[in-house]
C-alpha positions in Angstrom: -54.3 -42.0 -44.7 -56.4 -44.9 -43.9 -55.0 -46.4 -40.9 -55.4 -49.9 -42.2 -53.7 -49.3 -45.2 -50.8 -47.3 -43.2 -50.4 -50.5 -41.1 -49.7 -52.5 -44.1 -47.3 -49.9 -45.5 -45.4 -49.5 -42.5 -45.2 -53.4 -42.2 -44.1 -53.6 -45.8 -41.3 -50.9 -45.0 -39.8 -53.2 -42.3 -38.9 -55.8 -44.4 -35.1 -55.5 -45.3 -34.2 -56.2 -48.8 -37.7 -54.7 -50.2 -36.9 -51.2 -52.1 -39.3 -49.0 -54.0 -38.7 -50.9 -57.1 -39.7 -54.3 -55.7 -42.4 -52.7 -53.5 -43.9 -51.3 -56.7 -44.0 -54.6 -58.7 -45.4 -56.2 -55.5 -48.4 -53.7 -55.0 -49.0 -53.8 -58.9 -49.1 -57.7 -59.1 -51.0 -58.1 -55.9 -53.0 -55.3 -56.3 -52.7 -54.0 -52.6 -50.3 -53.7 -50.0 -52.6 -55.9 -47.7 -52.3 -58.9 -50.2 -48.7 -59.0 -49.4 -49.5 -60.3 -45.8 -52.3 -62.6 -47.0 -51.0 -64.4 -49.7 -49.0 -67.6 -49.6 -45.5 -68.0 -50.8 -46.3 -69.6 -53.8 -48.0 -66.8 -55.2 -45.5 -64.2 -53.9 -42.9 -66.2 -55.6 -44.3 -65.1 -59.1 -43.9 -61.5 -58.8 -41.2 -60.2 -60.8 -38.1 -59.2 -59.3 -38.6 -62.0 -56.4 -35.1 -63.8 -56.6 -34.0 -67.0 -54.6 -32.5 -64.6 -52.0 -35.7 -62.5 -51.3 -37.7 -65.9 -51.6 -35.7 -67.3 -48.6 -36.2 -64.1 -46.8 -39.9 -64.2 -47.3 -39.8 -67.8 -46.0 -38.2 -66.6 -42.6 -40.1 -63.3 -42.0 -43.1 -63.5 -39.4 -45.6 -61.6 -41.2 -47.8 -61.4 -38.0 -45.1 -59.9 -36.0 -44.6 -57.6 -38.6 -48.4 -56.3 -38.5 -48.3 -56.1 -35.0 -45.2 -53.7 -35.0 -47.0 -51.8 -37.7 -50.3 -51.3 -35.5 -48.0 -50.1 -32.6 -46.3 -47.4 -34.9 -49.7 -46.4 -36.0 -50.7 -45.4 -32.4 -47.5 -43.7 -31.7 -47.8 -41.9 -34.9 -51.2 -40.9 -34.1 -50.5 -39.8 -30.6 -47.9 -37.6 -31.4 -48.9 -36.2 -34.6 -46.3 -37.5 -37.2 -46.8 -37.4 -40.8 -46.1 -40.8 -42.5 -45.4 -40.6 -46.1 -45.0 -43.9 -48.3 -42.9 -43.6 -51.4 -45.9 -43.8 -53.7 -48.0 -40.7 -51.9 -47.8 -37.5 -53.8 -46.4 -35.7 -51.0 -43.2 -38.0 -51.0 -40.1 -35.5 -51.3 -39.8 -35.0 -54.9 -36.0 -34.9 -55.2 -35.6 -37.9 -53.1 -38.2 -40.0 -55.4 -35.4 -40.1 -58.1 -33.1 -42.0 -55.9 -33.4 -45.9 -56.4 -32.6 -46.7 -52.8 -35.1 -43.9 -51.3 -36.9 -45.4 -48.3 -40.5 -46.7 -48.7 -41.6 -44.8 -45.7 -40.7 -41.5 -44.1 -42.2 -40.2 -40.7 -42.0 -36.5 -40.6 -42.3 -34.0 -37.7 -43.0 -30.3 -38.5 -43.6 -28.5 -41.7 -43.6 -29.7 -45.1 -40.4 -28.0 -46.7 -38.5 -30.3 -48.4 -39.8 -29.5 -51.9 -38.6 -25.9 -51.8 -37.2 -24.5 -54.9 -33.6 -24.3 -53.5 -32.4 -27.0 -50.9 -28.9 -27.2 -49.5 -27.3 -30.0 -47.3 -24.5 -28.8 -45.2 -22.3 -31.6 -43.6 -18.8 -31.7 -42.0 -17.0 -33.1 -39.1 -18.3 -33.4 -35.5 -15.5 -31.5 -33.9 -14.7 -28.5 -36.4 -12.3 -25.7 -35.8 -13.2 -22.0 -35.3 -12.6 -21.5 -38.8 -14.8 -24.1 -40.1 -17.6 -23.0 -37.7 -17.3 -19.5 -39.2 -17.2 -21.0 -42.7 -20.5 -22.6 -42.0 -22.3 -19.6 -40.3 -21.2 -17.1 -43.3 -22.5 -19.4 -45.9 -25.9 -20.0 -44.2 -26.0 -16.3 -43.5 -25.3 -15.2 -47.0 -27.9 -17.7 -48.5 -30.4 -16.3 -46.4 -29.7 -12.8 -47.4 -29.2 -13.9 -51.1 -31.8 -16.5 -51.5 -34.6 -16.1 -48.7 -36.4 -19.4 -48.2 -33.5 -21.7 -49.1 -34.1 -24.9 -46.8 -30.8 -26.0 -45.1 -30.6 -29.8 -44.7 -28.5 -31.6 -42.1 -28.2 -34.5 -39.6 -28.5 -32.8 -36.3 -24.9 -34.1 -35.0 -22.4 -32.3 -33.3 -20.4 -29.9 -35.1 -21.0 -28.6 -38.4 -24.4 -30.1 -38.7 -25.7 -28.3 -35.5 -23.9 -25.2 -36.7 -25.9 -25.3 -40.0 -29.2 -25.7 -38.0 -28.5 -23.1 -35.7 -27.6 -20.6 -38.2 -30.7 -21.2 -40.1 -32.9 -20.8 -37.3 -31.1 -17.3 -36.5 -31.5 -16.3 -40.1 -35.2 -17.7 -40.3 -34.4 -20.2 -42.9 -36.4 -23.4 -42.8 -34.2 -26.2 -41.9 -34.5 -30.1 -41.7 -32.7 -32.6 -39.5 -32.2 -36.1 -41.0 -32.3 -38.5 -38.0 -30.4 -41.8 -37.6 -33.4 -43.4 -35.2 -37.1 -43.0 -34.4 -38.9 -39.9 -33.5 -39.4 -40.9 -29.8 -36.1 -39.5 -29.1 -33.4 -36.8 -30.0 -29.9 -37.9 -30.4 -27.4 -36.4 -29.4 -29.8 -35.6 -26.2 -28.4 -32.1 -25.8 -30.0 -31.1 -29.2 -33.5 -31.5 -27.9 -34.2 -28.0 -27.6 -32.9 -27.0 -31.0 -34.9 -29.9 -32.4 -38.1 -28.4 -31.0 -37.2 -25.0 -32.3 -36.7 -26.5 -35.9 -40.1 -27.9 -36.1 -41.3 -24.1 -36.2 -39.1 -23.2 -39.6 -38.7 -26.8 -40.8 -38.9 -30.4 -39.8 -37.3 -33.6 -38.6 -37.3 -36.6 -40.9 -36.4 -40.1 -40.4 -37.2 -43.7 -42.0 -36.8 -45.6 -38.6 -39.9 -46.3 -36.7 -40.0 -45.2 -33.0 -37.9 -47.4 -30.5 -35.0 -47.4 -33.2 -31.8 -46.8 -31.4 -29.2 -44.5 -32.6 -26.9 -47.2 -33.8 -23.9 -46.4 -35.7 -25.1 -48.0 -38.9 -28.3 -46.1 -39.0 -26.4 -42.8 -39.3 -24.6 -44.2 -42.5 -28.0 -45.1 -43.8 -29.5 -41.6 -43.1 -26.8 -40.0 -45.2 -28.5 -41.1 -48.4 -31.6 -39.1 -47.3 -29.6 -36.0 -46.3 -28.1 -36.2 -50.1 -31.1 -37.2 -51.7 -33.2 -34.3 -50.4 -30.9 -31.8 -51.6 -29.9 -29.8 -54.8 -26.3 -30.1 -53.6 -24.4 -31.2 -50.8 -21.7 -28.6 -49.1 -18.6 -30.2 -46.9 -17.4 -27.7 -44.8 -14.7 -29.6 -42.9 -14.1 -33.2 -42.9 -11.0 -35.7 -42.2 -10.3 -38.5 -45.0 -13.0 -40.8 -43.3 -16.4 -39.9 -42.2 -19.9 -39.5 -42.5 -19.7 -36.3 -44.3 -17.7 -38.0 -47.3 -20.0 -40.7 -47.4 -22.6 -38.1 -47.9 -20.7 -36.4 -50.6 -20.2 -39.6 -52.4 -23.8 -40.3 -52.2 -24.9 -37.3 -53.7 -22.5 -37.6 -56.5 -24.0 -41.2 -57.3 -27.4 -39.2 -57.4 -26.1 -36.8 -60.0 -26.5 -33.9 -57.4 -23.5 -31.3 -57.3 -21.0 -31.6 -54.4 -19.3 -28.6 -53.1 -16.2 -28.5 -50.4 -14.2 -25.6 -48.9 -10.6 -26.3 -49.4 -7.9 -26.1 -46.5 -4.3 -26.3 -45.8 -2.9 -30.1 -46.3 -1.5 -30.2 -43.0 -4.9 -29.6 -41.4 -6.7 -32.9 -40.4 -10.2 -31.6 -41.1 -9.4 -30.4 -44.5 -7.8 -33.3 -45.8 -11.4 -35.1 -46.6 -12.4 -31.8 -48.4 -9.0 -31.5 -50.1 -9.6 -35.1 -51.1 -12.8 -34.5 -52.8 -11.6 -31.6 -54.9 -8.7 -33.5 -56.0 -10.6 -36.4 -57.0 -13.2 -34.3 -58.9 -16.0 -35.3 -56.6 -16.4 -31.8 -55.3 -15.9 -28.5 -56.8 -14.0 -25.8 -54.6 -16.0 -23.1 -53.2 -14.8 -20.0 -50.9 -18.1 -18.3 -50.6 -22.0 -18.1 -51.3 -21.0 -16.4 -54.7 -19.2 -19.7 -55.7 -22.1 -22.0 -54.9 -24.6 -19.4 -56.8 -22.2 -20.0 -60.0 -21.9 -23.6 -59.6 -25.4 -24.3 -59.2 -26.6 -21.4 -61.5 -28.5 -19.4 -59.2 -28.7 -16.0 -60.1 -30.0 -13.6 -57.2 -32.4 -10.6 -58.1 -32.9 -12.0 -61.6 -36.4 -12.4 -62.6 -37.5 -14.8 -65.2 -41.1 -14.4 -66.7 -43.3 -17.4 -66.9 -45.4 -16.4 -69.5 -44.9 -17.9 -73.0 -45.2 -16.6 -76.4 -48.1 -17.5 -78.3 -46.3 -19.0 -81.3 -43.4 -20.8 -79.0 -44.8 -24.3 -80.0 -44.9 -23.5 -83.6 -41.1 -23.2 -83.4 -40.6 -26.8 -82.2 -39.9 -29.8 -84.3 -40.9 -32.6 -82.5 -43.2 -33.7 -79.4 -40.2 -34.4 -77.7 -39.0 -31.0 -77.7 -42.2 -29.9 -76.7 -42.2 -32.1 -73.8 -39.0 -31.1 -72.8 -40.1 -27.2 -72.7 -43.4 -28.1 -70.9 -41.3 -29.9 -68.0 -38.8 -27.0 -68.0 -41.5 -24.2 -67.7 -43.4 -26.2 -65.0 -39.9 -26.9 -63.0 -38.0 -23.6 -63.5 -34.6 -25.5 -63.6 -33.6 -28.9 -63.8 -30.6 -31.2 -63.7 -30.4 -33.2 -67.0 -30.4 -36.5 -65.3 -33.6 -35.6 -63.4 -35.1 -33.9 -66.7 -34.3 -37.3 -68.5 -36.5 -38.9 -65.7 -39.4 -36.6 -65.9 -39.4 -36.7 -69.9 -38.8 -40.4 -70.3 -35.9 -39.7 -72.8 -32.5 -41.1 -72.4 -29.7 -38.9 -71.7 -28.1 -39.5 -74.8 -30.9 -38.5 -76.7 -32.0 -35.5 -74.2 -28.5 -33.7 -74.6 -29.2 -33.4 -78.5 -32.6 -32.1 -78.1 -31.3 -29.5 -75.5 -28.8 -28.5 -77.9 -31.3 -27.8 -80.5 -33.5 -25.9 -77.8 -30.2 -23.9 -77.2 -29.8 -23.0 -80.7 -33.5 -21.9 -80.9 -32.9 -19.5 -77.9 -35.5 -21.3 -75.8 -33.2 -23.1 -73.1 -30.1 -22.1 -71.5 -27.3 -24.3 -69.9 -26.0 -23.3 -66.7 -23.0 -24.9 -64.6 -24.0 -28.0 -62.7 -25.6 -29.7 -65.6 -28.9 -27.4 -64.8 -31.1 -26.2 -67.8 -33.8 -23.5 -67.6 -36.3 -22.2 -70.0 -35.6 -18.7 -71.1 -39.1 -17.4 -72.4 -40.1 -13.8 -73.1 -43.7 -12.8 -72.6 
């Protein structure tokens, strides 16, 4: 990426209150990221989406200081071989890009594995029981055996998080740690070696620039990235309050599947999981097989990718064709994501998918997943 462009993009991402939607408006209206730092306030005020609150914010920010901070970050990125990804880049994580509050900028150290076919977040308490650790280890181990290449996402925290990362490394699965601070440090400090090992099979990802401390609110903020990167979030053990429940709720808000292991009512670290299940936020699972059923994963089943020559003669509209082309390209998609990709409202898309099911061209699966079922 051009260093000058990178500087302006980083500086833009440092402004609190500017998310992807407003950033798109700014760049489209001003024609470049640089123009935001060069134009005067009357011009910026004309950009769609600039309300009174944001206008006041723009009055108070020091654009020169932001650019200086961004220049410093560019040097850090270059020195430590970090990959910066802006929200409009082609390499921006696909699943995360569908989230309205996705970060403008991500900083990545390691391999680009976040767009794998199957990605699962595993989260839970920092003080799990032996039973919770065993559940986590068995789930990851079974996924490695039944679905090689599945990416395991978590937050590199104590307890369930680090257990998921360690087991993924042991079973040679790619694993992503989402950090609540900059890439100039690892928190907790004792997980530095694990973080280094993760770079060989996966990556460390953060939205925070270097010198950002691991403050409490940062970890709450990073939870949306854990949820947004994943097909589903699995809660292994959790109390009734905590980061795992926040991540689960975010995943539900993003229309991702949430799964939880149940426990005894008297167990402190089962209360959160039981609550998610009782409130219909999470589906109850006891094994990797349950996860497969809920997500529609079928180990060992091969689905031909070639298409019958007369396929599109059986379709009744351009919208049906668009849906089929999208499903064939993506293999499987959640209805909400399919709606975004096709530009068709969910209310209308549901009837189109039903028609395609009647034609024998689409199969619906648990979790609102749809897949093309074409024969060669």
